[in-house]
N, C-alpha and C positions, 0 to 999 in steps of 0.2 A: 589697283593691283589685280593680277589674275585671280588670286584667292577670293577677293571680294566679289568679283564678277561671277565666278563660278557659284559661290554661295547664293548670290542674288538670283541666278538662273534656277538653281534647285529650289529655292524658296518660292519663286514664282510658279514653278511646276507643281509644287506641293499645294499651294492655294488652289490652283486650277483643278487638280485631281480631287482635292477635298470637297470642292463645290459640286463635283459630279458624283460624289459617293453617296450611296443609299445603304440601307440595311441589307438589301439583296446583293449588292456587289461589293460589300465591304472587304470580303476576303481578297478580291483582286487588288483593292487599294493597299491592303496590308502587305501583299507580296511586292507591290511596287515600292512601298515605303522602306522595306528592310535594307536593300542595297544602297539606297540614297541616304539613309541614316549613317551607314558605314562611311560613305564619302564625306558627310558632314563632320564625322568624328576625325577623319584624316585631315580635313581642313583645319580643325581645331588644333591638332597636334602640330602641324606645320607652322601655324601662326605663333606657337609657343617656342619654336626652335631658338636656342641660344648657342651661338657658335663660340666655343671655347677652344683656343689654340694658342701656342707660343708664337706662331706666325700671324701676321695680320691677314685675315682672310679676305678674299674678294667676295664681299657680301652680295653684291648684285649678281655676280655669276652664279654663286651657290644657290641663292634663293630662286633665281630665274630657272636654274636647272631643275630644282626640286618642283617648281611650279609646272615646268614643261612636262615632267613625268606625270604629275597629278592630272594635268589637263588631258593627256592621252588616256589615263585611266578613267577619268570622268566621262570622256566621250565614248569610250568603250562601253561603260556601264549604261549610258543613256541609249546607245544603239541597241544594246541587249534588251532594255526596257521597252523600246519602241517595237522590237520584234515580238516580245511577250504580248503587248497590247494588240498587235495585228493577229496573233494566234487566237486571242480571246474574242475576236470580232463577231463570230456567229452568236455568242451570248448576247452581245449588245443589240443585234438586229432581230432577235427572236420576236415574233414567230415567222418572219419572212423566210420563205423556202420550205416551211414545214407543212405537212398535210394533216389536217384536223377534221373532226367530225361535226356535222351540223345537227342540231336537235330542234325539232319543230315544237312550238308552243301554241297555246290557245290563240295568242296573237303574236305574230312575228316568230322569231326563233333566236337561237344563241349558239355560239361556239364555246362550249362550257370550259374547255381546256384553257382558254384565255379570257373567259367571262366577257365575251365580245357579242353584244346584241346585234341581230340582223332585223331591220324593219320589215313590217308586213308587206309593204309595197315591193321590196326587193325579193321577198320570198315568193310572191305571186309572179313577178316578172321573170324570175329565173326558174320557176317551177321547182323550187327546193322542197325536198321531202326528208323526213326523219331518217337519219343514217347516212345521208349523202356525204361524200368526202370532198373537202375544198382545200386548195393549195394557196397559201398567202404569197402573192408575188410582189408586193410592194405597198406603198402608201400613196394616197392622193388627197393630201390636205389634213386638216385637223378639225375636230369638233370644237364647240364653243369653250369647253373646259380644257382645251389644249391637247386632249388625247388624240392619237393618230386615227385617221380613217383608212382602213386597210382595203387594198384591192386584192381580189381573189378570183380563181377560176375553179369550176367544178371538174374534178378528175375522176370521180366515181359516183354514179347515180344509183347505187344499190339502195333500195328502200327498205328500211327496217322499222315498220310502223310501231308507234307507241301504243300499247294495248289499252291505255287509259285515255287516249285522245281520239275524239270522234268529230266528224265534219258534217255540216248540213249545207246542202246545195239548194238554192232558190227557196229559202224559207220565207213565209209570208208574215209580216209584222202585224200583230193585232194588239188589243189593249184589254187588260183585266184589272178592274179596280184602280184605274189611273196609272197602271204600270204597263210598259210595253213588254210583249211576250211573243214567243214563236212556238206554236203548237203543231203547225203543219207546213208542208212545202207545196209547190205547185202540183205535185203528184200525189199528195195525200198526207195523212197524219205522220208525225215523227215518232218512231219507235226505238226503244232500247230494250234489249233482252226480251223481245216480243211484247213489250208493253208501251202504250202511248205515254209520252212525256211532255212536260212544259218547260221551255227554256226562257228564263227571264233575262232581258237585255240590261246590261249594266248601266249605271247612271252616266258613266263616261260616254258610252256608245249611244245612249238614248238621245243625246244632243245632235246626233248625226242622222237619225232615221225618224220616220213617223209611220203611223198606221197605214197599211196598204203597201209599204215598200217591200221589194223583193231583195233578199240579202243572202250572202253566204256567211258561214260562221263556224267556229269550233268550240268544243266544250270537253271537260274532263268527266268521264263516266263515273268517277268516284266522288264527284261533286256536281251532279247534274243541274240542280236548281239554280246555283249561283255562279257557275264558272263560264257561262257562255259569253263569247266575244264576237262581235261583228267584224268580219274581215273584208267584206266587199259589199257595195250597194249597186244594184243594177239600175240602168235606165229603164223604168217600167214600161215606157212606150215601145221598147225594142224586145221585151220579153213576152213570149207566148205562153200564157198560163194554161197548162193542160190539167183541167179539173177531172177528177174521177167521175165515172158514170153516176155513182150514187150521189155525189155532191151536186152534179148537174140536175138530177131529178129533184133533189132537195131544194135547190135554188128556184127551180121552176115552180114547185109547190108554194114556196114562200112568196114568190112574186105574183102568182096568179090565183092563189086560193087563200082567202082570209079565213081564219078560224072563227066560227060563229061564237058570239059571246053569250047569247041567251040559251042556246042549245049546244053547250060545249061537248055533249056526249055524242053528237051526230057524227062527227068525223072519227071519233074513237070507235064507233061501231064498224066503220069501214077499214080500220087499221088492222093489218095482219099482225096478230099478236104472237105468232109462232116463235119468232126470235127471242121474245122476252120470257118464255117459259123457263122456270127454274133459275131465273136471273134476278138478283136483287140490285135495283138501280137507286143510286143516291144522288139527289140534286142539292147543291149547296148555293144559297143566294136566292135572289128574286123573292124576297120575303112578302111582298105585297100580293103575291099570287098563291100563297100557301093554302088558304081556305078554299079558293076556287079549284085548285088542283086536287085537293083532298076530296071535295065533293064528287069529282069525276072518277078518281082512282078507287074510291071506296066501292063504286059500283062495277069495277072491272077486276074480277078475281084473277085473271090471267097475268096481270102485271103487278109485281111487287115493287112499289114505288115509295121511296122515303124522301121527304123534303125537309131540309134544315134551313133556317133563316140566314145562317152565317154569323149570327150573334150568339149562338149557343155556347155553353161552357165547353172548354177545350176537351175535357174528359168525355163528354157526350159525343162531340164531333169525332174524336179519335175512335171511340167504340163503334159508331155507325160506319165509319170508313172501313175499318178492319172487317166488318161483317158483310160488306158490299162486294158485288162482283164487278161493277163498274161505277165510276163517279163522274158526274157532270158538274162542272164549276161554272156558274152563271157569271157573265160579265156585267150583269145588271144588279144593282143594290147589293154590293159586296165590298168588304173592306180589303185594303191591301194586305193587312196582317193575316186575315182569314185565308185569302187567296194563296199567299206564300206558304202558310202552314199546311193547307190541304194538299197543295202540289208537292211539297216536300215529303209529306207523309205517304202519299200515293207512290211517289218515285222510290222511296226507300223500302216500301213493302210490295213493290211490283204489282200494284193495283191499277188496271187500265183506267185512265182518266183523260178527259178532254174538256175544253171550254165550249160553252154555248152562248150565242148572242140572242137567242130567241126568247120570247116572252109568252108564247102560247104552248099549252101542254102537248098538242099534237106535234108541233115542230121540235120541241125539246125531246120528245120520244123518238123522233126520226133521227136526231143526232145520236141518241143512245143506240138505236138500231144499227146505224152506220158503224159505230164503234164496236158493237158486239160482232157484227159480220166480219169486220177487219180482224178482230181478235181470233175468231174461229178460223179464218183463212190462214193467219199466221201459224196457228197450232197445227193445222192440217199440212201446211207446207213444211213444217219442221219434221 
């Protein structure tokens, strides 16, 4: 009968709608349900009709007539429901057609209004910057978890830099106490707030780079020590490393002049000590040379040089760092814990610091001189 067919059709639609219902779109389902419940109630009433009359009724005619009226009413209700669903279509297709803002992160980025991540490769390819506006124009497949991959175009390239996000171009990967770190770029030391800083490469990124690699990266200035992420690695054969003049001179001295071991004071006599006046220099690490360095510096009044082994008590290390004008962190004979502690303390207290790979006092002091001169230059430029 028509009544059974209509009921079956509504029941089928009810199951279909319920399967597509979530907490987010339940209100729409509820609106769809109300008129259909009314139709079901009417079907119940018709099925209970008892024709009571003195005359023998034409049951087939009466029931079919009632059913015909009901069918027309049901079709009308279904048509109106279909119209309501079409009107709600923009909700179903969000965010397609909407313009949203991109936010750049230490690695990759995100469209936060829809919590949609943008991979670093795409950020670099499209030259996306913080604050750019993108328009979602459709989808192009799905991720492994079934979520849609959205296609978008950039409609506004206004750059609104994140004040806590900083970038490093052509950083040189080195190693301190077994951990990869970036302390300088091809053009010189890395500074923040006029002070040299050390950027530790995360465990995840350390699997992709090695000592000597040239990389780009980003870090958060409110977490300098541990937030650095590698965003790109150069083909080192195609990168022209432009060393500073001071670094070139230092490398020349290191490669062509060996520091005498028996007469360690000889080169010290030729050292221009002017940059070291009124500067307290702290070296942490290289414990095997403490006595050798002390014998030489004790006879050099112009240089205030303090040497810690790296195994000292944290309280002593902290006190010496806070009293120093610059800090040198040796990459030789130093623990990972000490390296991280010293770098973090220097960064948080704006104390100029850099690493040194050298094992001779003259070369170590030349690293200190380079850092002092760069610091003075930064201050004068400000």
